[in-house]
N, C-alpha and C positions, 0 to 999 in steps of 0.2 A: 127125340123121342118121337115115336109114332104113332100116339095114342088120337089124335084126330084123323091122321088117313085109315086107319084101321075101325075107328068108330063109324065115318063115312061107309066104309067097304062092306060095314054090317048094317049099316042103311038102320042107324042108332043116333036119336037126337042127346043131346046133354043131358036132357032131363031123363030121359030113360036108362041112361049110362049110370046117372046117378042114383035113381032108383035101384038099379041091379045092382050097382057094386057098395049100397049103403052110405054114399060119398055126398057132400054137398055139392050143389053144380058150379059152385064158384071155386071150390077143389079143382073140379074137371076144368074150369076154364083157365086156371092160374096154370093147371100142368099142359094145356094143352097149348098155352102161350110161351113154354119153354121155362117157367121156374121151374126149380128142384123140387121132386116130389118124397116123400117120408116111404119107407120100406113097407110099412103098414098099408099105405095108398095107394102103392104097386101092388102090393098083393091081393087088395080088394079089387082093384081093376083087372088083372089078370086072371081071377076067380071067373069075375063077370063075363068077360070077353075068350074065356077058356084059351088063354096062351100062356107061355113061361113070361115070370119076369123079364128074364132077359131078352125076350122079343119085344118087350116095349121100350127097353131101352136102347135098341136101335135107333140108328140115325135116319134112316129110306126106309119107306115100305116096299119091300122087294119081293115080287112074287116067283113062286118056285116054276120054273119055266117047264117041268114036266106036270103040271097043273094040270086036271081035267076041266078048270074052268071054260078055258078058250075052244077045246072039242067041245065042250056040252052046250055051248051059245049055239041058239037055233040060227040053221042056215043062212037064212034074209038076212040076220042081224051081222051074221059073218061079212056077207058080200058086204053090206052097208058099211062095216067098219074098212073094209078093203079099198072100194069104190071110195071113200069121202079120206081116206088117210094116203092111200098107195102106199100101203106096209099092210102085212098080216100081224106085226107086231106094234099095235098102235100103244103111244104112250099119252097120260091123261096132260101133260104138260105141251104137247102139239095140240089137242084139243083146245086147250084154253089159250092159246096164241091166236087159232084161229078166232074162236070165239071173240076175242077182245078185238083182234083187226077187223072183224066185220062188224062189231057195234061201233067200232069209233069212225070207221070208213062210210058205216050207213048213215050216221048220224050227221057229218059231215056233209055227203050227199044229197040229204035230205034237206041240210037248210040252204043248198046251192039249188033247192028245187023252187023256191021262192021266185027264183030267177029263170029257173030252164025244165021244163018238165019234164025232160029226157034225165035228168040228172036226179028228179024226185022216184024215177022208175030206179034209177039204178040203187039210189039210197035204200030202198025199200027191200030192193033184191039182196043187197047187202044185208040189210037187217033180217031177213029169213034166213039168211046163209048162219048169220049167226046163232039165230035160237034152232037151228038145225044140228049145229055143234053143241051148244045147250045140251040137246036131247040128246045126240051121240054120247056125250060125259056124263049123263045120267043113266043112262044103257050100259056104258063101259064101268059104271060105279056096282051099278044093280048085278050083273053077273061077273064082277071082279076080274076083269079081261086086261087091265091095264100092263104095261111093261115097262121099266125103266132102262134108260140107256146105257147104265153104266152095269158092269158085269155084278154078279150077285157075290155077297162076302159069303152067304150063307140064305136060306130060303127060308120064308115065314112058315112056319107049320102050327097047325093047329092043333091041340090035343084030342 
């Protein structure tokens, strides 16, 4: 179920979605963790998110490749994404991998920095890169420009 990805792409917290749908926050947490949801709960969520119930039952959040989200992205952010990902169709998964690798290697190099100043500088550089990619993920979520690597079974359509 794609409830969490859809909620994040709309910049909603679980509490906000609970208030909009009339459901309990705990119910939303259970559904997002993979538990089965009743048809009533799905209808409430679909109405609050302005999507079909069938959209909520999708396994993956797949963006319509013809959508205007990428086209509407400010030019400077397009350049930022293309430069950092070296591709015009970035995926959130690749940003997450780079962010995690930057944090891990930055931490290791900072620890090595106790013995060598050059390692400390390298660690700080890697941590800076990790935070850059964290900002990229935030902007990607904000503008909804992520593409998945797998071919689309159907596109995500809002009512």
